[in-house]
N, CA, C and O atoms as a printed pandas DataFrame, in Angstrom:
     atom_number atom_name residue_name chain_id  residue_number  x_coord  y_coord  z_coord
0              1         N          MET        A               1   80.221   70.935 -130.076
1              2        CA          MET        A               1   79.451   71.900 -129.340
2              3         C          MET        A               1   78.118   71.297 -128.882
3              4         O          MET        A               1   77.614   71.677 -127.824
4              5         N          ARG        A               2   77.546   70.388 -129.632
5              6        CA          ARG        A               2   76.248   69.802 -129.264
6              7         C          ARG        A               2   76.304   69.178 -127.871
7              8         O          ARG        A               2   75.364   69.327 -127.090
8              9         N          GLU        A               3   77.381   68.492 -127.559
9             10        CA          GLU        A               3   77.497   67.866 -126.243
10            11         C          GLU        A               3   77.517   68.923 -125.142
11            12         O          GLU        A               3   76.905   68.741 -124.089
12            13         N          GLU        A               4   78.221   70.027 -125.388
13            14        CA          GLU        A               4   78.287   71.091 -124.388
14            15         C          GLU        A               4   76.927   71.750 -124.194
15            16         O          GLU        A               4   76.505   71.979 -123.061
16            17         N          THR        A               5   76.241   72.057 -125.290
17            18        CA          THR        A               5   74.947   72.732 -125.164
18            19         C          THR        A               5   73.911   71.814 -124.537
19            20         O          THR        A               5   73.058   72.272 -123.777
20            21         N          SER        A               6   73.975   70.550 -124.841
21            22        CA          SER        A               6   73.009   69.600 -124.294
22            23         C          SER        A               6   73.193   69.367 -122.805
23            24         O          SER        A               6   72.288   68.860 -122.142
24            25         N          SER        A               7   74.338   69.726 -122.278
25            26        CA          SER        A               7   74.603   69.502 -120.857
26            27         C          SER        A               7   74.031   70.600 -119.966
27            28         O          SER        A               7   74.078   70.487 -118.741
28            29         N          VAL        A               8   73.490   71.664 -120.567
29            30        CA          VAL        A               8   72.948   72.787 -119.802
30            31         C          VAL        A               8   71.423   72.785 -119.929
31            32         O          VAL        A               8   70.886   72.957 -121.024
32            33         N          ALA        A               9   70.735   72.590 -118.811
33            34        CA          ALA        A               9   69.270   72.466 -118.839
34            35         C          ALA        A               9   68.591   73.688 -119.453
35            36         O          ALA        A               9   67.655   73.545 -120.240
36            37         N          GLU        A              10   69.050   74.875 -119.103
37            38        CA          GLU        A              10   68.435   76.090 -119.635
38            39         C          GLU        A              10   68.605   76.172 -121.150
39            40         O          GLU        A              10   67.689   76.575 -121.867
40            41         N          PHE        A              11   69.767   75.791 -121.618
41            42        CA          PHE        A              11   70.070   75.806 -123.050
42            43         C          PHE        A              11   69.107   74.865 -123.780
43            44         O          PHE        A              11   68.530   75.229 -124.805
44            45         N          ARG        A              12   68.943   73.668 -123.250
45            46        CA          ARG        A              12   68.021   72.686 -123.857
46            47         C          ARG        A              12   66.602   73.210 -123.857
47            48         O          ARG        A              12   65.894   73.085 -124.856
48            49         N          SER        A              13   66.180   73.791 -122.757
49            50        CA          SER        A              13   64.827   74.302 -122.641
50            51         C          SER        A              13   64.555   75.401 -123.662
51            52         O          SER        A              13   63.518   75.406 -124.325
52            53         N          HIS        A              14   65.492   76.325 -123.779
53            54        CA          HIS        A              14   65.333   77.396 -124.766
54            55         C          HIS        A              14   65.237   76.817 -126.175
55            56         O          HIS        A              14   64.363   77.199 -126.953
56            57         N          ALA        A              15   66.127   75.909 -126.492
57            58        CA          ALA        A              15   66.156   75.329 -127.843
58            59         C          ALA        A              15   64.863   74.586 -128.155
59            60         O          ALA        A              15   64.313   74.730 -129.247
60            61         N          LEU        A              16   64.376   73.799 -127.211
61            62        CA          LEU        A              16   63.145   73.043 -127.454
62            63         C          LEU        A              16   61.959   73.971 -127.683
63            64         O          LEU        A              16   61.106   73.700 -128.528
64            65         N          GLY        A              17   61.907   75.049 -126.941
65            66        CA          GLY        A              17   60.839   76.022 -127.125
66            67         C          GLY        A              17   60.864   76.644 -128.509
67            68         O          GLY        A              17   59.829   76.779 -129.161
68            69         N          TRP        A              18   62.068   77.025 -128.955
69            70        CA          TRP        A              18   62.192   77.621 -130.294
70            71         C          TRP        A              18   61.931   76.595 -131.378
71            72         O          TRP        A              18   61.312   76.915 -132.393
72            73         N          HIS        A              19   62.384   75.380 -131.187
73            74        CA          HIS        A              19   62.122   74.344 -132.196
74            75         C          HIS        A              19   60.619   74.132 -132.350
75            76         O          HIS        A              19   60.124   73.961 -133.464
76            77         N          ALA        A              20   59.897   74.143 -131.238
77            78        CA          ALA        A              20   58.440   73.974 -131.296
78            79         C          ALA        A              20   57.791   75.142 -132.038
79            80         O          ALA        A              20   56.877   74.936 -132.836
80            81         N          ALA        A              21   58.254   76.357 -131.782
81            82        CA          ALA        A              21   57.702   77.530 -132.463
82            83         C          ALA        A              21   57.962   77.467 -133.967
83            84         O          ALA        A              21   57.088   77.790 -134.771
84            85         N          ILE        A              22   59.161   77.051 -134.334
85            86        CA          ILE        A              22   59.506   76.919 -135.751
86            87         C          ILE        A              22   58.617   75.871 -136.407
87            88         O          ILE        A              22   58.083   76.097 -137.493
88            89         N          LEU        A              23   58.459   74.736 -135.756
89            90        CA          LEU        A              23   57.626   73.667 -136.307
90            91         C          LEU        A              23   56.178   74.115 -136.472
91            92         O          LEU        A              23   55.559   73.850 -137.503
92            93         N          ARG        A              24   55.636   74.792 -135.463
93            94        CA          ARG        A              24   54.249   75.275 -135.566
94            95         C          ARG        A              24   54.086   76.201 -136.767
95            96         O          ARG        A              24   53.102   76.101 -137.501
96            97         N          ALA        A              25   55.041   77.093 -136.969
97            98        CA          ALA        A              25   54.963   78.030 -138.091
98            99         C          ALA        A              25   55.051   77.296 -139.420
99           100         O          ALA        A              25   54.311   77.609 -140.352
100          101         N          VAL        A              26   55.944   76.328 -139.514
101          102        CA          VAL        A              26   56.088   75.549 -140.749
102          103         C          VAL        A              26   54.804   74.764 -141.015
103          104         O          VAL        A              26   54.301   74.744 -142.139
104          105         N          GLU        A              27   54.287   74.127 -139.987
105          106        CA          GLU        A              27   53.055   73.354 -140.155
106          107         C          GLU        A              27   51.879   74.238 -140.581
107          108         O          GLU        A              27   50.988   73.797 -141.306
108          109         N          ALA        A              28   51.892   75.489 -140.120
109          110        CA          ALA        A              28   50.826   76.429 -140.472
110          111         C          ALA        A              28   51.042   77.041 -141.852
111          112         O          ALA        A              28   50.179   77.752 -142.367
112          113         N          GLY        A              29   52.198   76.759 -142.443
113          114        CA          GLY        A              29   52.504   77.325 -143.754
114          115         C          GLY        A              29   52.850   78.797 -143.693
115          116         O          GLY        A              29   52.727   79.506 -144.691
116          117         N          ASP        A              30   53.281   79.264 -142.534
117          118        CA          ASP        A              30   53.602   80.680 -142.333
118          119         C          ASP        A              30   55.115   80.884 -142.408
119          120         O          ASP        A              30   55.822   80.792 -141.405
120          121         N          ALA        A              31   55.587   81.160 -143.607
121          122        CA          ALA        A              31   57.028   81.296 -143.822
122          123         C          ALA        A              31   57.621   82.456 -143.041
123          124         O          ALA        A              31   58.733   82.348 -142.525
124          125         N          GLN        A              32   56.897   83.563 -142.948
125          126        CA          GLN        A              32   57.426   84.721 -142.212
126          127         C          GLN        A              32   57.580   84.402 -140.727
127          128         O          GLN        A              32   58.583   84.766 -140.113
128          129         N          ALA        A              33   56.598   83.730 -140.156
129          130        CA          ALA        A              33   56.693   83.363 -138.738
130          131         C          ALA        A              33   57.812   82.359 -138.517
131          132         O          ALA        A              33   58.521   82.436 -137.514
132          133         N          ALA        A              34   57.980   81.424 -139.435
133          134        CA          ALA        A              34   59.059   80.443 -139.318
134          135         C          ALA        A              34   60.413   81.135 -139.382
135          136         O          ALA        A              34   61.324   80.805 -138.623
136          137         N          ARG        A              35   60.539   82.089 -140.285
137          138        CA          ARG        A              35   61.803   82.835 -140.393
138          139         C          ARG        A              35   62.086   83.611 -139.114
139          140         O          ARG        A              35   63.205   83.589 -138.601
140          141         N          ARG        A              36   61.066   84.299 -138.601
141          142        CA          ARG        A              36   61.250   85.066 -137.358
142          143         C          ARG        A              36   61.622   84.153 -136.199
143          144         O          ARG        A              36   62.516   84.471 -135.415
144          145         N          ALA        A              37   60.938   83.023 -136.090
145          146        CA          ALA        A              37   61.235   82.086 -135.003
146          147         C          ALA        A              37   62.654   81.543 -135.126
147          148         O          ALA        A              37   63.347   81.389 -134.120
148          149         N          MET        A              38   63.091   81.252 -136.348
149          150        CA          MET        A              38   64.449   80.752 -136.548
150          151         C          MET        A              38   65.472   81.824 -136.194
151          152         O          MET        A              38   66.476   81.538 -135.541
152          153         N          GLU        A              39   65.219   83.049 -136.620
153          154        CA          GLU        A              39   66.142   84.142 -136.288
154          155         C          GLU        A              39   66.199   84.358 -134.776
155          156         O          GLU        A              39   67.275   84.545 -134.209
156          157         N          ASP        A              40   65.039   84.330 -134.129
157          158        CA          ASP        A              40   65.004   84.483 -132.672
158          159         C          ASP        A              40   65.725   83.327 -131.976
159          160         O          ASP        A              40   66.416   83.524 -130.977
160          161         N          HIS        A              41   65.554   82.130 -132.514
161          162        CA          HIS        A              41   66.242   80.958 -131.961
162          163         C          HIS        A              41   67.760   81.133 -132.057
163          164         O          HIS        A              41   68.480   80.865 -131.095
164          165         N          LEU        A              42   68.237   81.577 -133.201
165          166        CA          LEU        A              42   69.682   81.773 -133.364
166          167         C          LEU        A              42   70.207   82.855 -132.425
167          168         O          LEU        A              42   71.300   82.730 -131.873
168          169         N          GLU        A              43   69.423   83.913 -132.248
169          170        CA          GLU        A              43   69.821   84.975 -131.327
170          171         C          GLU        A              43   69.881   84.445 -129.892
171          172         O          GLU        A              43   70.824   84.731 -129.154
172          173         N          GLN        A              44   68.865   83.672 -129.508
173          174        CA          GLN        A              44   68.851   83.079 -128.173
174          175         C          GLN        A              44   70.031   82.134 -127.981
175          176         O          GLN        A              44   70.626   82.089 -126.904
176          177         N          THR        A              45   70.365   81.386 -129.016
177          178        CA          THR        A              45   71.497   80.469 -128.948
178          179         C          THR        A              45   72.792   81.232 -128.715
179          180         O          THR        A              45   73.620   80.813 -127.906
180          181         N          GLU        A              46   72.975   82.348 -129.415
181          182        CA          GLU        A              46   74.170   83.182 -129.200
182          183         C          GLU        A              46   74.224   83.670 -127.755
183          184         O          GLU        A              46   75.283   83.651 -127.127
184          185         N          GLN        A              47   73.083   84.106 -127.231
185          186        CA          GLN        A              47   73.037   84.571 -125.849
186          187         C          GLN        A              47   73.350   83.438 -124.874
187          188         O          GLN        A              47   74.078   83.630 -123.901
188          189         N          ASP        A              48   72.799   82.270 -125.141
189          190        CA          ASP        A              48   73.052   81.126 -124.268
190          191         C          ASP        A              48   74.515   80.709 -124.291
191          192         O          ASP        A              48   75.083   80.376 -123.250
192          193         N          VAL        A              49   75.123   80.723 -125.458
193          194        CA          VAL        A              49   76.548   80.380 -125.555
194          195         C          VAL        A              49   77.352   81.358 -124.707
195          196         O          VAL        A              49   78.225   80.952 -123.940
196          197         N          ALA        A              50   77.054   82.646 -124.847
197          198        CA          ALA        A              50   77.784   83.660 -124.078
198          199         C          ALA        A              50   77.568   83.483 -122.585
199          200         O          ALA        A              50   78.502   83.638 -121.799
200          201         N          GLN        A              51   76.348   83.162 -122.189
201          202        CA          GLN        A              51   76.040   83.064 -120.762
202          203         C          GLN        A              51   76.498   81.760 -120.138
203          204         O          GLN        A              51   77.049   81.766 -119.037
204          205         N          TYR        A              52   76.284   80.645 -120.812
205          206        CA          TYR        A              52   76.491   79.339 -120.183
206          207         C          TYR        A              52   77.788   78.641 -120.579
207          208         O          TYR        A              52   78.317   77.840 -119.808
208          209         N          LEU        A              53   78.304   78.934 -121.763
209          210        CA          LEU        A              53   79.489   78.188 -122.215
210          211         C          LEU        A              53   80.767   79.016 -122.168
211          212         O          LEU        A              53   81.792   78.521 -121.700
212          213         N          GLN        A              54   80.740   80.227 -122.625
213          214        CA          GLN        A              54   81.966   81.013 -122.674
214          215         C          GLN        A              54   82.576   81.285 -121.308
215          216         O          GLN        A              54   83.799   81.228 -121.176
216          217         N          PRO        A              55   81.772   81.580 -120.279
217          218        CA          PRO        A              55   82.411   81.791 -118.961
218          219         C          PRO        A              55   83.203   80.570 -118.498
219          220         O          PRO        A              55   84.245   80.716 -117.859
220          221         N          ALA        A              56   82.724   79.379 -118.809
221          222        CA          ALA        A              56   83.428   78.159 -118.393
222          223         C          ALA        A              56   84.764   78.027 -119.104
223          224         O          ALA        A              56   85.724   77.531 -118.515
224          225         N          THR        A              57   84.848   78.457 -120.346
225          226        CA          THR        A              57   86.104   78.326 -121.088
226          227         C          THR        A              57   87.088   79.427 -120.707
227          228         O          THR        A              57   88.291   79.277 -120.923
228          229         N          ARG        A              58   86.599   80.524 -120.145
229          230        CA          ARG        A              58   87.487   81.613 -119.745
230          231         C          ARG        A              58   88.069   81.379 -118.357
231          232         O          ARG        A              58   89.140   81.892 -118.034
232          233         N          GLY        A              59   87.356   80.599 -117.529
233          234        CA          GLY        A              59   87.711   80.442 -116.131
234          235         C          GLY        A              59   88.922   79.661 -115.937
235          236         O          GLY        A              59   89.343   79.448 -114.800
């Protein structure tokens, strides 16, 4: 799946943004913010899979 997700610019952009948010929270020692950012990242990933990858496999 990594190869498929990496091939979509929007998917990469979303992931990099969330990774940065998670890192900032961890560096700040804010466990609650890190958890929220990780949960939001996973939710965004599910949305991206549905939008960018699943239509291609159904077509």
